[in-house]
Every structure is written in C-alpha cells, then in structure tokens.
N, C-alpha and C positions, 0 to 999 in steps of 0.2 A: 381726861384732861386734868392737869394739875390745878390746885387751888389758885384763886385770883390773888394778886398782890396789890398792896396799896402803894401808889406812886407818891413821890415827894414833890415839892414846889407847888402845892395846891393853892396857896394864897397868891401866887405871882403869875397865874395863867389867866388867859382871857379867851373868849370864844373866837374861833377862827372865821375870818371873812372869806368871801368868794375868791378873791385873787390868790391867796395862799393855797387854798384848796385846789384851784385849777393848776397852779404851779406844781404841786405835789402829784396831782393826777397825770400831768404831762410826764414827769419823771417816771412815775410808776408805769405809765403807758409803754415806755421803752423797755422796762423789765418784763411786762406782760408780753410784749412782742417777742422778746428773747425766749421766754418760757414757751410760747406758742411755736416758735420755730424749732426749738429743741424737741418738743413733744411730737411735732409733725414729722421731723426727721426719724425719730425712733419708731413712730407708727408706720412710716413708709418702709423702713428697713425690716420691721417685723413682718409686714405683709409680703415683702419681696423675698426675704431669706428664710423666714420660719414657715410661712404658709406657702411659699413657692409661687406667688403670682408673678406674671410677667410685668415688666414696668408699665406698659401701656394699659394694663388691666387695673392697676392700683387706683383706688378712688372712684371707680365706676359703678360699684354696687351700693345699695342702701346701707348694708352693714359696714362697709368701708367708711362711708361718709358719717354715719351716726356714731360709730365707735370713736372716730377722730373728734367729732364735736363734743362728745361726752368727756373724753380725755382732756380736751382744751379747757372746758369749764371746770372739771375736777381739779386740775393742777393749778389753775389760777385761783380757785377758791381755797385750795390748800395753802398757797403762798400768802393770801390775805389772812386767813385764819391763824396761821402760824405767827405772822408778823404782829397782828393785833393782840393776840392772846399772850404773846411773849413779852413784848415791850410797849405795846400800844401804838406802834408805828411801823410803817414800811420804810424802805430806803428813801423813797421820794418824800415821805412825811418828815424823816430825819433831816433832809436837806432844807426843808421849809420850816423846821422847828414846830411841827404839829404832833399832837398825840391824841388818840382816841381813848376815852376812859368812860367809866360809869359816873353818875352824878356825884357819888361820894369819893371819887378819885381812885378807883380800882381798875385793874386790867379786866378785859372782857372775858366772859366765859364762852364756851363753844356755841351755845344757843344764840347769844348776842352777835357773835361773829357770823354765823350762818344767816341770821336775819339781815344783818348789814349787807352781806354779799348779795342776797336775793333782792333786796330793795334797791341796791346800787344798780343792778342790771335793769330793773324797772325804771329807775330814775334816768338812766341813759337812754332807754327805749322811748321814754317820754320826751325826747329831744333835750335832755339835760334839765328839765324842769325841776326834778327832784333835788338838784344841786343849786339851781337858781333860787330855790326856795329860801336859801340862806339870807338873801337880800330882804325878803319880806318878813321873816320870823324875828320876833323881838329878841330871842335868845341865840340867833344866828344858827339855827339847826337845819340840817338837810333832812330829806326824807329818811335816809338810812339812820341818821341820829335819832329822829323821832320814833321810828319803828322799833329800833333796838334799845331804846331808853339809854342812849349814850350821848356823849358830847365830844366835839372835836375842838381842841384848845391849842393856843399858841404858847410855846414855852419861852421863858425869858432868855435873853443871851447870857452866856456864862461869863 
C-alpha cells in the first residue's frame, strides 16, 4: 500500500456526530447492496457456466454458500479499504462531508483500515452499540475509531 498522505483543512474540522454517521452509513448501505448483488451474480454465473452446475443445484452445498459469503465480505472490505486509504471517505461519507483520518490528520494505512472493518462488523453485530458509542464518548468516537486509533470528522462547507 502506498504511503499515507496528510490532509488539509485540519483546523476547521470537528468530530462527527451520530446523525451524520448514520446518514453516510445509509448511503454506503446502498453501495454495499449493489456490490453484493454484482458479486452474487458473478458467483452464480461461475458455478453455472464454469463449473457446470444445474440452476437448482447452485447454492445448495457448503462450498457454494461459504465461498459466496467470503467473497461478499472480501469485496466490501476492499471497497472500504480502498476508499478510506485513498481519500479518507466513501461515497456516502462524501455526501455527508465526513472523513476518517488519523489523529494527526493523515490517511489510514492498511492495518487501520482492516481494524476499522473488523470492528465495524462487531459494532453492527452488537445491535449498533459500537456506533451508538459516539453519543457517550467525549471525543465522539465509535468503536471502529477507538480500535483503529482514528477519528471521523466533519469537513467544512466549501
């Protein structure tokens, strides 16, 4: 992965609250759904036309199911890692003027991105408590922010 870059506008950003984060998550949820649909279609076509399975057989074995699950997680992780490491934001975050960055205002490295992804899944599995944590934390950090030593900030209007 390339070297991290230092962002601008560091003096004019502030910690993101729960509402903006949820808005960005909703937008990104649509993108994740589109990624999952595309991956599922390619997966089904592979099993049908490359491996020669009959349509009614696709998705009936453990290897079919687990290979799809792993691909879904892999491609969504790839989406977030690429977005966060490149510019600190996904498309949903851009719409809500959010950016994820290190405490000193740099883009995330691969390790931080992977930690954020893993803890994000745990936060959602805990009924969203990892994101609701923003309300209780004095620095407005979610579990993914805390675990990856990053912060999610609001960018000023241009």
